[in-house]
ZAMARGU-4260 file (C-alpha; in steps of 0.2 Angstrom, whole numbers, plus 5000, padded with zeros to 4 digits):
<rodrens>
0) 4789/5779/4623 | 4779/5794/4630 | 4780/5784/4647 | 4799/5787/4648 | 4809/5801/4651
5) 4815/5811/4638 | 4831/5804/4630 | 4841/5821/4631 | 4833/5826/4648 | 4848/5830/4660
10) 4843/5816/4672 | 4843/5803/4658 | 4860/5809/4652 | 4867/5809/4669 | 4861/5791/4673
15) 4856/5783/4656 | 4858/5764/4660 | 4840/5762/4666 | 4833/5773/4651 | 4842/5760/4639
20) 4837/5746/4648 | 4818/5751/4646 | 4822/5757/4628 | 4828/5739/4623 | 4815/5730/4632
25) 4801/5740/4623 | 4806/5749/4607 | 4826/5750/4602 | 4820/5762/4588 | 4808/5776/4590
30) 4803/5792/4586 | 4809/5805/4600 | 4792/5815/4605 | 4792/5834/4601 | 4808/5831/4588
35) 4811/5827/4571 | 4822/5814/4578 | 4823/5795/4577 | 4833/5787/4591 | 4842/5771/4587
40) 4847/5761/4602 | 4846/5743/4595 | 4863/5736/4591 | 4859/5728/4574 | 4849/5742/4569
45) 4864/5754/4573 | 4876/5743/4563 | 4863/5743/4548 | 4862/5763/4550 | 4881/5764/4550
50) 4883/5755/4534 | 4870/5763/4525 | 4879/5779/4519 | 4869/5782/4504 | 4853/5785/4516
55) 4861/5792/4531 | 4872/5806/4530 | 4885/5813/4540 | 4885/5831/4533 | 4877/5837/4550
60) 4889/5852/4552 | 4875/5865/4554 | 4870/5855/4570 | 4888/5851/4576 | 4893/5870/4575
65) 4881/5874/4590 | 4864/5879/4591 | 4869/5898/4592 | 4878/5897/4574 | 4867/5912/4566
70) 4869/5922/4580 | 4878/5938/4573 | 4890/5940/4589 | 4895/5922/4588 | 4898/5924/4568
75) 4908/5941/4570 | 4920/5932/4582 | 4921/5916/4570 | 4924/5926/4555 | 4940/5934/4562
80) 4947/5915/4560 | 4946/5903/4547 | 4930/5894/4540 | 4923/5878/4546 | 4927/5865/4535
85) 4918/5847/4533 | 4932/5836/4533 | 4931/5819/4544 | 4916/5819/4556 | 4904/5829/4545
90) 4908/5824/4527 | 4902/5810/4516 | 4910/5801/4501 | 4919/5807/4489 | 4924/5821/4501
95) 4926/5811/4516 | 4936/5797/4505 | 4949/5810/4502 | 4952/5816/4519 | 4952/5798/4527
100) 4966/5793/4514 | 4976/5807/4518 | 4973/5806/4537 | 4976/5786/4538 | 4994/5790/4533
105) 4996/5801/4547 | 4987/5789/4560 | 4995/5773/4556 | 4998/5758/4568 | 5016/5762/4566
110) 5016/5778/4572 | 5006/5773/4587 | 5017/5759/4591 | 5032/5770/4590 | 5026/5781/4603
115) 5022/5768/4617 | 5037/5772/4626 | 5033/5791/4628 | 5014/5786/4633 | 5021/5776/4647
120) 5034/5788/4652 | 5021/5802/4653 | 5008/5789/4663 | 5022/5785/4676 | 5027/5804/4679
125) 5007/5806/4682 | 5005/5792/4692 | 5020/5796/4703 | 5015/5813/4707 | 4997/5808/4710
130) 5001/5795/4722 | 5014/5807/4731 | 4999/5820/4732 | 4988/5804/4739 | 5002/5799/4753
135) 4994/5799/4770 | 4976/5795/4764 | 4973/5811/4756 | 4959/5811/4743 | 4965/5816/4724
140) 4955/5819/4709 | 4959/5806/4696 | 4951/5816/4682 | 4962/5832/4686 | 4978/5823/4691
145) 4979/5808/4679 | 4963/5807/4666 | 4965/5823/4658 | 4983/5826/4657 | 4989/5810/4650
150) 4979/5810/4634 | 4980/5829/4632 | 4999/5827/4634 | 5000/5812/4621 | 4989/5821/4608
155) 4998/5838/4610 | 5014/5830/4606 | 5007/5822/4591 | 5000/5838/4584 | 5014/5849/4587
160) 5008/5858/4603 | 5019/5851/4617 | 5033/5862/4615 | 5022/5879/4611 | 5006/5876/4623
165) 5003/5869/4641 | 4991/5855/4643 | 4979/5866/4651 | 4978/5876/4636 | 4975/5861/4624
170) 4962/5856/4636 | 4954/5873/4637 | 4953/5874/4617 | 4947/5855/4617 | 4932/5860/4629
175) 4926/5875/4618 | 4924/5863/4604 | 4915/5851/4616 | 4904/5862/4623 | 4899/5869/4606
180) 4895/5850/4601 | 4885/5847/4616 | 4873/5861/4612 | 4868/5864/4630 | 4877/5880/4634
185) 4872/5898/4637 | 4875/5912/4625 | 4890/5918/4637 | 4899/5902/4635 | 4895/5902/4617
190) 4904/5917/4614 | 4918/5912/4625 | 4919/5897/4614 | 4921/5906/4598 | 4935/5917/4605
195) 4944/5902/4609 | 4940/5892/4592 | 4948/5907/4585 | 4963/5908/4597 | 4966/5890/4593
200) 4967/5892/4574 | 4979/5906/4575 | 4991/5896/4585 | 4987/5880/4573 | 4991/5892/4559
205) 5009/5896/4565 | 5011/5877/4568 | 5006/5873/4550 | 5018/5886/4542 | 5033/5880/4553
210) 5029/5862/4547 | 5029/5867/4529 | 5045/5875/4529 | 5053/5862/4541 | 5046/5845/4541
215) 5046/5837/4559 | 5042/5819/4565 | 5024/5820/4571 | 5007/5819/4567 | 5004/5836/4561
220) 5020/5836/4549 | 5013/5820/4542 | 4996/5829/4539 | 5004/5844/4531 | 5014/5835/4518
225) 5002/5819/4516 | 4999/5814/4498 | 4991/5799/4491 | 4984/5793/4474 | 4986/5810/4466
230) 4974/5818/4480 | 4976/5836/4482 | 4987/5842/4498 | 4976/5848/4513 | 4975/5868/4515
235) 4976/5877/4530 | 4957/5877/4534 | 4956/5859/4531 | 4972/5855/4542 | 4964/5865/4557
240) 4946/5856/4554 | 4955/5839/4557 | 4967/5845/4570 | 4953/5851/4581 | 4944/5833/4578
245) 4960/5825/4583 | 4961/5836/4598 | 4945/5833/4605 | 4943/5814/4600 | 4962/5812/4607
250) 4959/5818/4623 | 4941/5820/4628 | 4935/5802/4624 | 4951/5793/4631 | 4950/5803/4647
255) 4931/5799/4650 | 4937/5780/4648 | 4951/5782/4660 | 4939/5790/4673 | 4925/5778/4669
260) 4937/5763/4668 | 4944/5767/4687 | 4927/5769/4693 | 4922/5751/4687 | 4937/5745/4693
265) 4933/5751/4712 | 4915/5746/4711 | 4919/5729/4705 | 4933/5722/4716 | 4930/5705/4711
270) 4934/5710/4693 | 4950/5720/4698 | 4956/5704/4708 | 4954/5695/4692 | 4963/5707/4682
275) 4977/5709/4695 | 4980/5690/4696 | 4981/5689/4676 | 4987/5704/4668 | 4984/5697/4650
280) 4966/5702/4653 | 4971/5721/4653 | 4966/5723/4635 | 4950/5714/4635 | 4946/5725/4652
285) 4948/5740/4641 | 4936/5734/4627 | 4924/5731/4641 | 4926/5748/4649 | 4924/5756/4632
290) 4908/5746/4629 | 4902/5752/4645 | 4907/5769/4647 | 4905/5773/4628 | 4911/5790/4631
295) 4905/5796/4613 | 4887/5791/4618 | 4879/5796/4601 | 4881/5806/4585 | 4868/5812/4573
300) 4863/5806/4556 | 4853/5817/4542 | 4840/5806/4533 | 4843/5808/4515 | 4828/5800/4508
305) 4811/5790/4514 | 4816/5774/4521 | 4815/5764/4537 | 4826/5757/4552 | 4822/5740/4559
310) 4803/5743/4552 | 4801/5761/4559 | 4798/5774/4544 | 4810/5788/4543 | 4807/5803/4533
315) 4820/5812/4523 | 4826/5828/4531 | 4823/5822/4549 | 4839/5817/4560 | 4843/5800/4567
320) 4851/5799/4584 | 4865/5785/4583 | 4865/5780/4600 | 4881/5770/4602 | 4880/5769/4621
325) 4864/5761/4620 | 4869/5748/4607 | 4883/5744/4618 | 4872/5739/4632 | 4860/5729/4620
330) 4855/5712/4629 | 4853/5702/4614 | 4872/5707/4610 | 4879/5707/4626 | 4870/5695/4640
335) 4868/5705/4657 | 4873/5721/4648 | 4875/5732/4663 | 4888/5720/4671 | 4907/5724/4670
340) 4915/5707/4665 | 4933/5709/4661 | 4933/5691/4652 | 4917/5695/4642 | 4921/5685/4625
345) 4913/5699/4613 | 4918/5714/4621 | 4928/5720/4607 | 4913/5720/4597 | 4906/5737/4605
350) 4902/5752/4595 | 4911/5765/4605 | 4922/5770/4590 | 4908/5768/4579 | 4910/5757/4564
355) 4911/5758/4545 | 4919/5772/4534 | 4917/5784/4549 | 4925/5773/4563 | 4936/5784/4573
360) 4953/5786/4566 | 4961/5789/4582 | 4954/5772/4590 | 4971/5763/4589 | 4980/5777/4598
365) 4967/5778/4611 | 4967/5759/4614 | 4985/5759/4616 | 4985/5774/4630 | 4971/5766/4639
370) 4980/5749/4639 | 4996/5756/4645 | 4989/5767/4658 | 4980/5753/4665 | 4996/5743/4665
375) 5004/5756/4675 | 4989/5758/4688 | 4989/5740/4692 | 5008/5740/4695 | 5008/5755/4704
380) 4993/5757/4714 | 4987/5746/4728 | 4971/5749/4736 | 4959/5762/4728 | 4943/5768/4735
385) 4931/5783/4732 | 4935/5797/4744 | 4923/5798/4757 | 4908/5809/4754 | 4912/5810/4734
390) 4898/5814/4725 | 4900/5810/4707 | 4893/5820/4692 | 4894/5819/4674 | 4895/5833/4662
395) 4879/5838/4654 | 4881/5834/4635 | 4870/5827/4623 | 4883/5817/4613 | 4897/5814/4625
400) 4897/5808/4643 | 4911/5809/4656 | 4915/5811/4675 | 4918/5830/4678 | 4929/5823/4694
405) 4933/5807/4702 | 4938/5809/4721 | 4949/5794/4726 | 4960/5789/4740 | 4974/5778/4732
410) 4989/5768/4742 | 5006/5765/4732 | 5007/5748/4728 | 5018/5737/4740 | 5035/5730/4731
415) 5038/5713/4734 | 5052/5709/4746
</rodrens>
């Protein structure tokens, strides 16, 4: 694979589709040059990996915590908070099993359905404000005006932060965890992120104590009081770990899919016309957006014992890069994989939320937000286009992918006479 660009080079991360196409044509599973990493891009190979928890471990917490994890300056800041705990994302059974049981109680479909009206009310408020700003042909940033505040407001309300913090603060805390996860930040930002992690923890501690004293009707209270099959209730550090994962997963990936999805509609007017003519296509359109955008581009797995993936040997102690975004463009699974097709029959079989025991626990909430958001967008927005001279940039990150901004010109939909 030496003829291809490096899979984690900035130019590859910014525009990965050509790289994914080349990988699928030559070697969908391959060792990364100069790294103890095997890259898994093929759909069938990745499904195999995600099902083999006995061979491939999610216990990659030391990598997740950032490349400066051992830096004494960073450690000194983090030591003023609570210790990192492996709960959902970075734990294996039986530890993972306990946490998943308890969190599933809080993240039920019943709870997601119950907040649909709240999601819609937030979406309408944000859209109307954005359309007011866009009046007269003025350009607006869809990311800042809608794609960020909608999911942040929704997850903040569900983890008890809507009444105690503003959207900007929740987003700032989320970005701190995301930047550490991406492993592409300088030391100054690593120190800043550590301070924000501790700030979040102290705020979360106050909310946890309040829910213990007086239960409320939100996800945080459900987590604090969760009990199933005699499992030990979650302690403070465990709840904080789950909260930060929900805070990030509950806004970062949905934000990226909202922004990337609107860009797909702008760039594919024929598909936009299809879904305008038949709103029942919206759920499938959302699945196709998730497939193509795959905001969690990939995650690590640790190899527990010598084995192989699709015939490629992998050694114990090395890492796998489970590349969901590449698998979602595998032509053997998705014909013409780079095409946006709102009627694609198997769009929902994408791996954007993972698969198996580590499938994203918040996938139902994210899907609900995306469907509601695009229902309201298609109802309230008429003409949509990129702003003149718009330059699109994606945030540098090895694991997550999303637009930094999306400057657009939007017209309010005409109301039929």
